[in-house]
N, C-alpha and C positions, 0 to 999 in steps of 0.2 A: 331514120334514113341517114347515110353518110356519102360522101361522095364516091367512095369505093364500091357503092352498090352498084349492081349491073340493072341500068334502067330499061333494058329490055325486058326485064323479067315482069313488069307491071305496067299497067296504063297509067298514064300521067293524070293526077288530079287537075281537075281544071277550075279556076278561080277568078275572082274580079278584085279590084283595088278599089275601095271607096274613099276618096279623099285624096288630092294628088298635090298637098303642100309638101313642107319639108319632109315630114317623115314617110307621108304616102312614096315621095319619090325613092326615099332610101329602101323601103320595102319593096318598090317595083324593080328596082335594080337587082337586088339579091333575088328576088323571084324568078327573075327573067333568066337566071343560069342556073336555076336549081334543078337537078335531075329529078323526074318524077313529078313536077307541077309545071303548069302551063296557064299563064295569065290571058284570058282571052277578052276581057272588059275592064275598064277603067272608068269611074264615075266620080265627076265634079261639076257643079253648077256653072263653075266658071269657064267660059268657052275658050278663053286664052290659055289656061291650064292644059285643057283638053288637047288643044291644038299643038301646044309645045310637048305634050306627052307623044303625040302621033309622029311627030318630027322624029322622035329617038326610036319609038317602038311603032312601026308602021303597022304590023300585024294585029295590034288591039284596037279594038273598036272604043270609041269613047261615048259616055251618056252622061246626059244631065241629070238623070234620077236612077235609083237602085230599081225601081219598079221597071224602067225601060230595059235595063240589063237584064231582069229576070225574064222578062217576056221573050227576050231573043235568045238566051243562052240556058242549056242544061250545065249548072253548076255544082261543083263539091264544095268550095269552101270561099269565105269572104276575108279581106284584110280591111278592118275598119280603121282610118287613120284620119277622122274628123275629129272637130273641136269637141271637148268633153261633152257639151251639152248635148250634142246629137248622138253621142255613142249607144245610148239605150234605145233609142228610136230605131237605129240602123242595125242593132244586134237583134231585136225582137222581129222585125222584119224579114233579115236573112234567116233567122232561125224557123220562124213561120214557113219559109220556103224551102225548108229542108237543107240549109246549108251550114257547114261547120264555121262559126265566126270566130276570128282572131281578132281582139280589140286591142288598141293602143290605151296604156295606163293614162289617167288613173280609173278607166274602167268606166265611170259614171260621176254624175254630181254629187248624190245623196246614197247613202247606205240601202235605202229602200229600193231604189232604181238597181243597183247592183245586185242586191238579192233577188231581186225580179228576174233578171237577166239569167241568173245562175239557176234558179227555179224552171224558167222557161227552157233552157238548155237540157236539163235534166229529164223534163217532161217530153222533150222531141229526142231524146237520146243522142245529143249531139255534143260534140267537142267543142268547148268554149276555152280559149285561151286568153291570156291576158300579157301585154307585153313588156315585161319585167325582164329587159334583155341582160343585166348584170348577173343574173343566175347562169348564165351561159357564158361568162366571160372564164377563160382557162384559168385565171388565177384563182377565182371563186370556187370553181369545180374542184381543183386541186386541194385548196383549203378546207373544203367539206369531206375530202377523203381522209386529208391528216387529222381533221377533229374526231372523224369516225375510228380512226386507229388510236384515239387516245393520246394524241402527240403532247397536249399540253393539260391534260387532266380537264377538270370543271372550268368552263368559262366564267370569269368573274366580271369582265367589262368589254363593251365593245364601244369602238368610238370611230364615228363617221366624219368626215369631212367633203363636202360636196360644194364647191365653191367656183365662181365664173362670173365673167361680166353679162350683162342681160342679153338674152337669147335672141330678143327682137324678131319673135315670130308670133303669128295672130293666134289667138284662142289660149293665150297663156292663163292660168287660173291661181298662180301664187307659187311659191317656193314648196309649201307644205304638199301641195297635191302634184306639182309638177317635177319637183327634184327629191324630196324627203323619202317619198314614198318606195323609191329604188332602195334606200338603205334600209329602210322599216322592213321590206320585203325579205332582204338579204339577211338581217340580224333575226328575224323568224326563221329562216331557212337554215342558218348556220346553227343556231341555238337549239333548234327542235321545240322551241317554247311559244307560248302566247304571251302578248301584252297585257300586263296586269293594269297598269295606270302610267299617265305621262304628266309631265308639267313642261312649260315652255315660256320664253320671252320671245316676241316677235316685233317686226317694225314694218311699217310701209314707207319707202321712200318718197312715192308720188302721191300719198295720201289718197290714193283710189282703192277699190275694192281688191283684196289680195295682199299677200305678204311678200316682202321684198329680202327679207332675212329672219332667221329664227336659230335660237339655241334651246334645244329641247332634252330632257333627260327621260328614259323609259325604263320602267320595272318589268322583268319577265317573270312568269311562273316559276321558272328554274331559279329564281334569286338573283341572277345576272342583271346587271345594269347596262342601258346603252346611253350613248350621247350623240346628239345630231348638231352639226354646225353646218348651216345651209344658207346661200344665198346666191344672188346673181348681182351683187355690187362688186364683188372683187375683180380687180383687172387682170387676174391670171387665172387659168382654169386649174382647179384641184379637184382630184377624184380618189380619195385614200380612206382605207379602213384598217383599224388595228383590231385584233381579237386578243386579249390578255385572259391567259389562263394560270393556273397553279404553277404549272411548269415551263412557262416561258409565253412568249408572244409572237403572233404572226401579224404581217403586214402586207396588206394588198395594194397595189397602185393599180386601179382600174384603166387607167389611160396607156400605160406600157406593158399591162399583163405581167406585172412582177410579182411574185410572192417571195417574201422574204422572213425567217425565223430569227428569233432572237431567245437564245437558250437561258434559262435561269441561271444566275450568277454560281460559276464554279471556281473561278480563279481569283486570287488576291492581288491586289496593286500596292506594292510595298515601297511606293515613292509618293510622297505626301503633295507634290506640286501636281502630279499626273492624276492622283486619286481624287483631288479637288476638282479636276476638270471634268473626269470621266466617272467618278463614284469608286467607292472603295473595293467592288469586286465587279467581275463580268464574266459573261458566258460566249461561246461560241456563235456567230452569224453565218447563217446559210442563206444564198439567193438560189432558188430553184429554176432548173433549166425545164422548161413547159414546151408544149406543142401548142404554138399560137394560132389561132385562127379567129376570123371575125365573129363577133357573139351573135350579131343578127342572123348571119347565116346558119349558125348552130341552130338557134331558136326556130328558125324555119325547118330545118331538117328534124327537129323533135316533134313540130307541131304537125307536120305532114305524115310523120311516121305515126302519130297516135291517131290521126285521122282513118289512115290505111289500115290500122290494126284495131280501132276501135277501142283504145286505151286511154286514160284520162291524160289530160295536157299538164306538161310539167309544171307551169304556173296556172291554175285554173280559176274559177270564179270564186271559190271560198278563199284562195290566196289574194285576189285582187280585191274582195271584200274587206278583208282583215287590214290590208295596207292603206285603202281609203278609209275605213272607219278610225284607224289609229292616227292618220294624217288630220282628219277632221277634228278629233279628239285635241291634238296639238295646236291646230288653229284656237279652238275654243279656249284652251288653256292660256295661250298668249293673249287672248283679248279680255278673259275675265279674272287672270292671275289667281288661279286655283287648281288642284291636282284634278284630272280627268280620267274616267274610266272609259275606254273607247265603246261606242255602242255595240259593236259586234259581241264584245265580252259581257256585256249587260244583259243582250238578248240571250246568251248562251248560258248564263247563269240563273236567270228569270225561272 
């Protein structure tokens, strides 16, 4: 569904928001202006949060529990933006009530819970979406098309840098689950390949459960490699991805939605001093003009379109499980200092 669709041609999908924290508030803002969707209920056990929401959205009814909302309204979908430990229970509750759930990443605390959510969604014939919003970044969408057109040939290496100050939000589970999962999903998406094995070094600034920084290497079935640099102790925010191929390199800036192409060197530099600074050869560099849009809005357009037409979510349960399982393997590798195979791959190969 896009903004250009005629909203008079269909009945609006009715939904609820579960969780009114930072992410829930973002989802509510987007859904409140999305053609074809109507949020009628918001759930949060915190009365103050519900009251704050009602001051901005007086037509939405607030509830302390999911069950209260389900008893009162006929609903089509639910946006679940609760702490990761509560996601599986909320997902199963809404699925059992016949709703299509959209769950925030990383989907679940464990692979078994993520797999159960996916199986229950399949059993009920419902769309299960997982909130890996970078898939909907215009720069990533454009890059996927370029790769499909064989613009740089075989992918050799992908390198993601996701750095920032500490987000200071409740329910954070560490950088592997909260941050690195975004880039794991993108690497799988762009390469069209599964993770074969991982290795990592990690650290915890506070000494509490969870990691504050990690450096990880990933090997994919296609033979390409991935590098992850992730932390929330850097004083400036960085969101970058480079994809190196046999014929050149693409660089994505997630924040500015820029996609830049660096051609494989085609021209010589016949000046020693300049050659020493820039390398002996260079190719063209192109920054593409893109139609820039808010990825969260595009994500919701895609999800509601999938619900309306009974199609699969762009990022579904299997995708969420793969990202979660790979992040868990990275955590273990950082603690045990050994190469790990993600559990979702071990299960598939068993």
